[in-house]
N, C-alpha and C positions, 0 to 999 in steps of 0.2 A: 455302673456296669450296664452294658447294653443287653437288652433282651434278645435271646436267640430263638428263632422259630424255624420250623421246617418249611421248605419252599418247593413247590412243583414247578420246575423249569419247563418241562415238556411232557405232554401226555396225549397220545392219539392212537387210534386203532387203524389198521390197514395202511400204514405209512408206506409211501413209495417216494422215490426221488430224494431230494436233499433239503428238507425244511430246516430253518434256523430258529434259534431262540436267543434272546438278548440278555446280557447283564448290563443294566443301565449305568450311566455315568454316576460316579460317587458311591458305587457299591462294589463289593467283592462277592462273586458267586463261588461257593464251594460245592462241587458236584460230589455227592457221597454214594449215590445209588443209580444204577442203570439196569432196568429190567426189560427184556425183549422176549416176546412170544411169537412164534410163527407156527402156522398150521401146516397141514400136509400140502406140499406144492410139487409140481412136476419138474421144476428146476430148483436146485439147491439154493435157498435164500442166503444172502450175506449182507453185511453192512458194518458201519462203524459210527462211533460218536467222535467228532473232531473238535479239538480245542481252537482257540482264537487264531493260532498260527497255522491251522490246517493239520495239526498232528493228531493221529488216532490215539485215543486213550482207552477205548473199549471197542472190541470187535466181536462179531459173531459169524459163524459159517454153519449152515444146516446141511442136511442130507436129503436126497430125493424121497418124497412121500413119508417124511419122518417129523411129525410135530415135536417141538421142543421149546425150552426156555433157556435164556442165558441171563445170568445175574452177575453184574460187576459191582464190587464194593471198593471204594478208595477215597481219595481226596484230591480231586483235580481243582486247582485254583485258577479262577478267571477274573482279572481285574477289569472292571467296566470303564469306559464303554467298549463292549466287544460282543461279537456273535459267536455262538457255538452251533455246530451242525449235526443233525442226525442224517447220516447218508446211508440210505438203503440201496445198495448197489444192484442187487438181484432179488426179485420177488417182492413180497410185502411183509410187514411185521407190525405188531402192536408194541409200542415203545413208551416207557415211562422213565423220566430223568428227574431226580429230586436231590435236595441237599439243603444248603443254607444260603440266604441272601443277606449279607452283612453290610452295614454302612461303613464306608472307607473313610476313616478319620486321619489316615496317614498322608504322607507327601505324595 
């Protein structure tokens, strides 16, 4: 039986733009948690976490001058090698993405 440990895929403060994080070849990434915090901003912040095919599986949309947090809980499966993206479309945010990184013994 394989040992299963939690894995931090991405963790950064003040994220802007579209940074990526990778699931390496021979592994399966299971994204379980996405936590996003944004402070008071003059333009409503928004963003998404995108899967390997560019599909959004976690989104957030803020309001003007209203700090808040968005928490997504689920099971997004990503078979490596692939890149996942944190896309902060407007403003900036503190973003944490975690889950499991499992060895892929299958075909």
